VONU-366714 format. One line per field, with one value per residue (C-alpha): residue number from 1; x, y, z. Coordinates in steps of 0.1 Angstrom, whole numbers. Example, Ala and Ser with C-alpha at 12.3 -4.5 7.8 and 13.67 -1.06 7.14 Angstrom:
<recs>
marmi: (1:2);
c1: (123:137);
c2: (-45:-11);
c3: (78:71);
</recs>
This chain:
<recs>
marmi: (1:2:3:4:5:6:7:8:9:10:11:12:13:14:15:16:17:18:19:20:21:22:23:24:25:26:27:28:29:30:31:32:33:34:35:36:37:38:39:40:41:42:43:44:45:46:47:48:49:50:51:52:53:54:55:56:57:58:59:60:61:62:63:64:65:66:67:68:69:70:71:72:73:74:75:76:77:78:79:80:81:82:83:84:85:86:87:88:89:90:91:92:93:94:95:96:97:98:99:100:101:102:103:104:105:106:107:108:109:110:111:112:113:114:115:116:117:118:119:120:121:122:123:124:125:126:127:128:129:130:131:132:133:134:135:136:137:138:139:140:141:142:143:144:145:146:147:148:149:150:151:152:153:154:155:156:157:158:159:160:161:162:163:164:165:166:167:168:169:170:171:172:173:174:175:176:177:178:179:180:181:182:183:184:185:186:187:188:189:190:191:192:193:194:195:196:197:198:199:200:201:202:203:204:205:206:207:208:209:210:211:212:213:214:215:216:217:218:219:220:221:222:223:224:225:226:227:228:229:230:231:232:233:234:235:236:237:238:239:240:241:242:243:244:245:246:247:248:249:250:251:252:253:254:255:256:257:258:259:260:261:262:263:264:265:266:267:268:269:270:271:272:273:274:275:276:277:278:279:280:281:282:283:284:285:286:287:288:289:290:291:292:293:294:295:296:297:298:299:300:301:302:303:304:305:306:307:308:309:310:311:312:313:314:315:316:317:318:319:320:321:322:323:324:325:326:327:328:329:330:331:332:333:334:335:336:337:338:339:340:341:342:343:344:345:346:347:348:349:350:351:352:353:354:355:356:357:358:359:360:361:362:363:364:365:366:367:368:369:370:371:372:373:374:375:376:377:378:379:380:381:382:383:384:385:386:387:388:389:390:391:392:393:394:395:396:397:398:399:400:401:402:403:404:405:406:407:408:409:410:411:412:413:414:415:416:417:418:419:420:421:422:423:424:425:426:427:428:429:430:431:432:433:434:435:436:437:438:439:440:441:442:443:444:445:446:447:448:449:450:451:452:453:454:455:456:457:458:459:460:461:462:463:464:465:466:467:468:469:470);
c1: (-420:-458:-481:-513:-545:-575:-611:-641:-671:-704:-729:-734:-709:-721:-710:-676:-672:-682:-657:-628:-636:-640:-675:-687:-661:-674:-695:-681:-674:-651:-634:-627:-615:-591:-578:-569:-548:-511:-500:-519:-501:-524:-509:-501:-533:-553:-563:-565:-572:-560:-584:-582:-607:-596:-619:-648:-658:-649:-683:-703:-680:-707:-733:-708:-700:-737:-743:-716:-732:-766:-753:-738:-765:-741:-756:-753:-725:-692:-698:-662:-628:-612:-574:-553:-519:-500:-465:-443:-442:-418:-412:-429:-445:-483:-479:-455:-479:-508:-488:-476:-511:-525:-497:-502:-540:-536:-512:-533:-566:-555:-584:-609:-622:-635:-617:-612:-579:-579:-549:-559:-535:-550:-527:-490:-486:-498:-521:-541:-576:-583:-619:-626:-656:-658:-672:-652:-668:-651:-664:-684:-657:-656:-623:-611:-594:-573:-540:-525:-539:-526:-490:-488:-506:-511:-479:-458:-470:-467:-431:-423:-438:-420:-386:-393:-397:-367:-387:-379:-401:-417:-396:-412:-398:-417:-452:-480:-481:-512:-516:-520:-486:-469:-484:-474:-438:-437:-447:-422:-449:-444:-454:-449:-426:-404:-404:-393:-364:-354:-354:-333:-308:-306:-301:-273:-256:-257:-249:-217:-230:-263:-269:-266:-286:-316:-312:-312:-344:-361:-351:-369:-400:-399:-410:-387:-398:-368:-352:-345:-382:-391:-389:-388:-374:-398:-402:-432:-430:-442:-480:-481:-507:-486:-450:-428:-406:-370:-367:-398:-383:-361:-324:-301:-326:-325:-308:-277:-276:-278:-249:-229:-236:-226:-194:-187:-193:-168:-142:-147:-159:-196:-215:-243:-278:-296:-313:-347:-380:-380:-400:-391:-410:-442:-455:-440:-429:-460:-465:-486:-505:-503:-478:-492:-472:-483:-486:-454:-434:-421:-417:-443:-441:-460:-495:-492:-514:-539:-562:-568:-546:-516:-523:-523:-492:-473:-486:-475:-441:-440:-449:-418:-440:-421:-387:-368:-379:-381:-374:-342:-361:-396:-417:-422:-458:-467:-477:-466:-503:-504:-472:-489:-518:-497:-521:-551:-537:-523:-558:-574:-548:-552:-590:-586:-563:-585:-617:-599:-612:-595:-620:-646:-674:-661:-659:-694:-706:-689:-706:-740:-735:-725:-756:-778:-764:-769:-805:-812:-796:-814:-848:-840:-831:-863:-884:-864:-871:-908:-906:-887:-911:-939:-921:-909:-875:-857:-819:-817:-834:-812:-780:-791:-799:-764:-748:-767:-757:-721:-723:-741:-715:-686:-704:-709:-672:-665:-691:-673:-640:-654:-665:-630:-614:-637:-629:-591:-587:-582:-555:-537:-540:-528:-496:-488:-493:-471:-444:-447:-444:-414:-397:-403:-389:-357:-353:-358:-333:-307:-313:-308:-276:-262:-268:-238:-243:-238:-228:-232:-216:-239:-234:-215:-230:-232:-203:-181:-174:-175:-204:-236:-236:-209);
c2: (-450:-446:-475:-471:-491:-484:-494:-493:-474:-489:-475:-447:-423:-398:-421:-425:-387:-384:-410:-395:-360:-375:-362:-391:-385:-352:-364:-358:-395:-397:-364:-378:-410:-392:-370:-401:-416:-416:-421:-393:-369:-339:-306:-278:-260:-291:-303:-341:-341:-321:-316:-303:-303:-307:-294:-290:-273:-291:-283:-295:-322:-349:-326:-315:-351:-360:-329:-341:-376:-362:-338:-366:-391:-415:-420:-458:-484:-475:-442:-434:-446:-445:-444:-449:-433:-446:-439:-458:-446:-416:-412:-378:-351:-346:-315:-334:-363:-341:-321:-353:-367:-335:-334:-371:-367:-335:-352:-384:-367:-335:-311:-339:-354:-340:-352:-347:-354:-360:-369:-385:-379:-404:-432:-439:-444:-413:-419:-399:-408:-397:-400:-391:-391:-419:-394:-366:-332:-322:-348:-374:-401:-427:-435:-470:-489:-516:-532:-511:-479:-490:-498:-472:-443:-448:-466:-446:-412:-423:-432:-400:-379:-399:-395:-357:-355:-377:-408:-444:-460:-494:-510:-534:-564:-555:-556:-579:-573:-567:-535:-553:-570:-538:-520:-547:-546:-508:-510:-537:-564:-600:-612:-645:-629:-616:-650:-666:-642:-650:-687:-682:-661:-690:-716:-695:-693:-731:-740:-741:-747:-743:-780:-778:-746:-763:-792:-768:-752:-786:-796:-764:-778:-759:-771:-760:-755:-752:-769:-764:-762:-738:-702:-687:-706:-704:-718:-726:-724:-753:-750:-723:-722:-705:-703:-672:-664:-658:-628:-613:-613:-582:-575:-603:-632:-640:-673:-654:-633:-664:-680:-648:-648:-685:-677:-650:-674:-699:-672:-659:-625:-631:-598:-591:-603:-578:-550:-554:-552:-575:-577:-571:-579:-560:-565:-546:-566:-579:-574:-602:-577:-558:-566:-572:-567:-583:-561:-554:-543:-577:-577:-599:-619:-610:-626:-658:-660:-688:-704:-687:-657:-680:-699:-668:-654:-687:-687:-652:-663:-691:-667:-646:-618:-613:-597:-604:-641:-648:-685:-690:-709:-707:-736:-760:-766:-729:-723:-693:-683:-681:-660:-634:-631:-614:-585:-608:-628:-598:-582:-613:-616:-580:-585:-615:-596:-565:-586:-612:-641:-674:-701:-710:-704:-668:-662:-674:-652:-622:-630:-633:-600:-582:-596:-585:-550:-549:-560:-533:-506:-516:-517:-482:-470:-485:-464:-433:-440:-441:-407:-392:-406:-389:-356:-350:-344:-329:-328:-340:-373:-377:-372:-397:-423:-417:-422:-454:-466:-460:-480:-509:-509:-511:-539:-559:-556:-571:-598:-608:-608:-633:-655:-654:-662:-692:-704:-698:-714:-750:-738:-720:-749:-774:-754:-748:-785:-796:-772:-786:-822:-813:-796:-826:-849:-828:-827:-865:-871:-849:-866:-900:-890:-876:-908:-931:-964:-997:-1028:-1064:-1095:-1124:-1154:-1135:-1127:-1092:-1099:-1110:-1144:-1171:-1185:-1201:-1230:-1255);
c3: (-357:-364:-369:-389:-387:-408:-399:-422:-408:-421:-396:-371:-384:-358:-330:-346:-348:-311:-301:-321:-307:-272:-268:-247:-221:-207:-177:-142:-136:-167:-157:-122:-137:-160:-132:-112:-139:-132:-169:-185:-208:-201:-213:-188:-197:-187:-221:-225:-262:-293:-322:-357:-386:-422:-450:-425:-392:-360:-344:-374:-388:-389:-405:-431:-441:-443:-465:-489:-491:-498:-524:-544:-536:-518:-484:-483:-482:-465:-446:-436:-425:-390:-391:-359:-362:-331:-317:-294:-257:-252:-290:-294:-273:-274:-296:-320:-322:-332:-357:-374:-374:-390:-416:-424:-428:-450:-473:-475:-481:-498:-506:-514:-482:-449:-418:-381:-364:-326:-305:-272:-243:-218:-228:-223:-260:-278:-308:-333:-344:-380:-392:-428:-451:-477:-503:-518:-515:-548:-572:-552:-557:-530:-513:-521:-493:-509:-500:-528:-512:-478:-488:-515:-499:-462:-453:-479:-467:-430:-436:-455:-427:-400:-418:-421:-383:-375:-365:-375:-401:-408:-435:-461:-442:-411:-428:-420:-383:-364:-345:-311:-317:-327:-297:-273:-284:-284:-247:-238:-234:-245:-279:-297:-322:-293:-277:-310:-312:-277:-284:-316:-295:-270:-298:-314:-280:-276:-313:-333:-368:-387:-382:-345:-345:-362:-337:-307:-320:-325:-289:-278:-294:-327:-361:-388:-424:-448:-478:-515:-524:-495:-506:-471:-441:-412:-377:-356:-318:-296:-293:-320:-348:-374:-388:-385:-414:-403:-427:-410:-375:-381:-385:-373:-378:-415:-423:-436:-404:-382:-402:-397:-360:-357:-375:-350:-322:-337:-341:-306:-318:-311:-312:-288:-298:-320:-301:-318:-301:-271:-239:-203:-171:-174:-139:-110:-80:-64:-26:-9:12:44:71:106:138:171:202:220:190:179:141:125:93:62:61:40:9:7:-18:-51:-42:-35:-67:-89:-73:-80:-116:-122:-109:-134:-162:-152:-139:-106:-116:-83:-82:-119:-127:-146:-173:-185:-174:-203:-193:-196:-232:-253:-255:-217:-215:-238:-212:-185:-182:-179:-151:-133:-134:-120:-92:-82:-81:-59:-36:-34:-26:-4:-24:-17:-24:-51:-26:-19:-57:-61:-33:-49:-82:-65:-47:-79:-97:-69:-70:-108:-105:-78:-99:-131:-112:-99:-134:-149:-125:-135:-172:-164:-147:-176:-202:-182:-188:-152:-137:-166:-167:-131:-139:-171:-150:-124:-151:-166:-132:-126:-161:-154:-121:-138:-165:-140:-120:-152:-159:-125:-132:-164:-145:-120:-148:-164:-131:-127:-162:-159:-124:-138:-162:-134:-110:-135:-143:-106:-98:-127:-115:-79:-91:-113:-83:-61:-87:-89:-51:-48:-76:-60:-26:-41:-58:-25:-5:-2:-20:0:-18:-5:-19:-26:-3:25:59:72:96:68:84:58:38:50:74:69);
</recs>
């Protein structure tokens, strides 16, 4: 299945062409970064990108597009369109992905618009970038990007090409989904839609009739919108901002499908839950750190996590991120929005582990150290700018400036990560404390129930010998 997203380009068309053709990724640092990636799809000949030009030259694509605009006097407004044609992981080979992307672009744009097609291979999910001119070189007509164009031309042609190559297609009932949601489901990551399907499956397993099914959903915290005056039955998960139509959740989740599944449950012939997009644990088992052994060969215990690192490890456990220790039931105090942020919290946890940060003071010290490094590098870069403006140094100075810029950019990313950790700590701490309190309550309740109850009769002494003084 291919997913298409179109982006309007209103400025710096040259930058978009460079990005699509991967021109900004030619410096040594980027090459080394690419070589180090474990999930790259590089071809045997070492290529990490496949490129094709349509109705223009690959080397002069931007100039060709600009010449067309000048010829027809349409150099303003929308400059072009950037289409992303993405595939699910493992669905196609790099060559197949590029071939499908070129065929799709050729059929969509015909012999009217200049375009470049580039398939980037540095991601697990292959995707084509298609950048095309907004002005036709044939008659100067501007491409119109409307909903009709998308669903009639882009989606329609995409589905036709997908069918021709034996791929699944996006049916009309699956429309209206954001690329990020589609991409997350394609990679097995959690989405609100997948969580809603999970909860519906659980409600069906516990229900017997539609009435009890709705009650089960409401007990899970859902708001149900249905009735004779409601055209499309929809549900809203607890803490959610919007409703999800049942007929938009895929096969097996329309109201009629749910009734059929409940009927199968009553008859004892319940089929398995639909095998639609779902999510699986996306975080590999997390190891707390190195194991230390004392001298003498006596096996040592793993070093215990403390502070922020222990807090994050516990929180990832509550989110269901540790497969071997995943809680049987999602914690009620962890919102759906938080579950979607698996990657964010995993990145923060790994950063805390890597830098041995356990306290707020240590986090603050890390922030100050990063800021000091950034200040030093920017001062150094400023001096190099002065040298270059004076006409000295040549390419060597330019390369050194580029290297400093890359280092500053990486440090600023770390700086932002520290800020996010500081901002997220209260949320993480609150959830972990709530889970701890709930666990203690359950333990106390079980302890109380296990104690034998002693009963005493009023007016009788402990020895059982008659009433009070005669």
